[in-house]
C-alpha positions as CSV (number, residue, x, y, z in Angstrom):
1,M,8.9,-7.2,11.6
2,W,5.4,-8.5,10.8
3,D,4.6,-12.1,11.1
4,Q,4.2,-13.2,7.4
5,H,1.3,-15.5,8.3
6,N,-0.9,-12.8,9.8
7,P,-3.8,-11.5,7.7
8,G,-3.0,-8.7,5.4
9,V,0.8,-9.2,5.4
10,L,2.3,-9.2,1.9
11,R,5.8,-10.4,1.1
12,L,7.3,-8.1,-1.5
13,P,9.5,-9.6,-4.2
14,S,12.5,-8.4,-2.3
15,G,11.3,-10.5,0.7
16,N,10.4,-7.4,2.8
17,L,7.0,-7.5,4.5
18,V,4.3,-4.8,4.5
19,R,0.8,-5.0,6.0
20,G,-2.4,-3.9,4.3
21,R,-5.5,-3.4,6.3
22,A,-8.9,-1.8,6.6
23,L,-9.1,1.3,8.9
24,R,-12.8,0.5,9.6
25,D,-11.8,-2.7,11.3
26,S,-10.2,-2.8,14.8
27,M,-6.5,-2.9,15.1
28,P,-5.2,-6.4,14.6
29,D,-3.6,-8.1,17.5
30,G,0.2,-7.9,17.8
31,P,2.7,-5.1,17.5
32,L,1.8,-1.7,16.2
33,P,3.2,-0.3,13.0
34,D,6.3,1.8,13.1
35,F,5.1,3.7,9.9
36,G,1.8,3.9,8.2
37,V,0.5,5.2,4.9
38,Y,-3.1,6.2,5.0
39,L,-5.1,6.6,1.8
40,Q,-8.2,8.6,2.6
41,G,-10.4,11.3,1.1
42,K,-9.9,13.4,4.2
43,D,-7.2,13.6,6.8
44,P,-7.5,10.5,9.1
45,G,-5.9,12.4,12.0
46,D,-3.0,11.5,14.2
47,F,-1.7,8.0,15.0
48,D,0.6,6.9,17.7
49,W,3.3,6.1,15.1
50,D,4.9,8.0,12.2
51,S,2.5,8.2,9.3
52,R,1.8,9.9,6.0
53,W,-1.6,10.8,4.5
54,V,-2.3,10.7,0.8
55,R,-5.6,12.3,-0.3
56,W,-7.3,9.5,-2.2
57,P,-11.1,9.5,-2.5
58,D,-12.8,6.1,-2.3
59,F,-13.0,4.3,-5.6
60,W,-10.8,6.8,-7.4
61,L,-7.1,7.6,-7.8
62,P,-4.8,9.6,-5.6
63,S,-5.2,13.4,-5.9
64,D,-1.4,13.8,-6.1
65,T,0.5,11.0,-7.8
66,E,3.8,12.6,-7.1
67,K,3.1,12.6,-3.4
68,L,2.0,9.0,-3.6
69,G,5.3,8.1,-5.3
70,T,7.3,9.9,-2.6
71,V,5.4,8.2,0.2
72,L,5.6,4.7,-1.3
73,R,9.3,5.1,-1.8
74,E,9.6,6.0,1.9
75,A,7.5,3.0,2.8
76,L,9.6,0.7,0.6
77,R,12.8,1.9,2.2
78,R,11.4,1.7,5.7
79,C,9.8,-1.8,5.4
80,A,13.4,-3.3,5.2
81,T,13.8,-2.6,9.0
82,E,10.4,-1.4,10.3
83,R,6.8,-2.5,10.4
84,V,5.0,-0.6,7.7
85,E,1.3,-0.7,7.0
86,I,-0.8,0.7,4.2
87,A,-4.5,1.2,4.8
88,C,-7.7,2.8,3.6
89,T,-11.3,2.5,4.9
90,G,-12.0,-1.0,3.4
91,G,-8.4,-2.2,2.8
92,V,-9.1,-3.4,-0.7
93,G,-9.3,-0.8,-3.5
94,R,-7.0,2.0,-2.6
95,T,-4.8,-0.2,-0.4
96,G,-4.6,-2.9,-3.1
97,T,-3.7,-0.4,-5.7
98,A,-1.0,1.2,-3.5
99,L,0.4,-2.3,-2.7
100,A,0.6,-3.1,-6.4
101,C,2.5,0.2,-6.9
102,L,4.8,-0.7,-4.1
103,V,5.5,-4.1,-5.8
104,V,6.3,-2.2,-9.0
105,L,8.7,0.0,-7.0
106,D,10.2,-3.2,-5.7
107,G,11.1,-4.2,-9.2
108,M,8.1,-6.1,-10.7
109,P,6.4,-5.0,-13.9
110,G,3.0,-3.4,-13.4
111,S,1.0,-6.1,-15.1
112,A,2.6,-8.8,-13.0
113,A,2.3,-6.6,-9.9
114,V,-1.5,-6.5,-10.2
115,D,-1.8,-10.3,-10.4
116,Y,0.8,-10.7,-7.6
117,V,-1.2,-8.5,-5.2
118,R,-4.5,-10.2,-6.1
119,R,-2.9,-13.6,-5.5
120,N,-1.0,-12.8,-2.3
121,Y,-3.0,-10.0,-0.6
122,S,-6.7,-10.0,-1.8
123,H,-8.4,-11.3,-4.9
124,R,-10.5,-8.2,-4.8
125,A,-7.6,-5.7,-4.7
126,M,-8.0,-2.8,-7.1
127,E,-11.8,-2.4,-7.2
128,T,-12.1,-0.3,-10.3
129,P,-10.7,-0.5,-13.9
130,W,-8.9,2.8,-13.4
131,Q,-7.2,1.6,-10.2
132,K,-6.0,-1.5,-12.0
133,R,-4.8,0.6,-15.0
134,F,-3.0,3.0,-12.6
135,A,-1.1,0.2,-10.9
136,K,-0.2,-1.5,-14.2
137,T,1.2,1.8,-15.6
138,F,2.8,3.0,-12.3
139,V,6.4,4.2,-12.9
140,R,9.4,2.0,-12.3
141,P,12.2,2.8,-9.8
142,G,14.5,5.6,-10.9
143,S,11.8,7.5,-12.8
144,L,10.7,11.0,-12.0
145,L,7.5,10.2,-10.1
């Protein structure tokens, strides 16, 4: 599991840990992820661990919200027993939005999830009004997304 005191590590409402990070920065010290979700406009290539890519242009929204929902549900399931990271180039806008969506999937209402991620991950999370709105209105567990 991640060390909850390391930069970028977010404790979900369930108590599980997930790490958000910027791909432009060097890999943090410590263990490697077991699973990664990478939010990029183009395929980020292969990693030395299991990973999923969601096409998501910088400052915008995911190109395929259904795929994002599927990948985030997998991340939520896996973070109970594995080291899961979510990352984009800067680690703030897309990563923060996806983390807020993950918090929603973990059972918190969308409006509270935005504040939760800004308070516990980065005060700059969700860089655009549409990213914030997307996270606030992200579907709840059990829905069709």
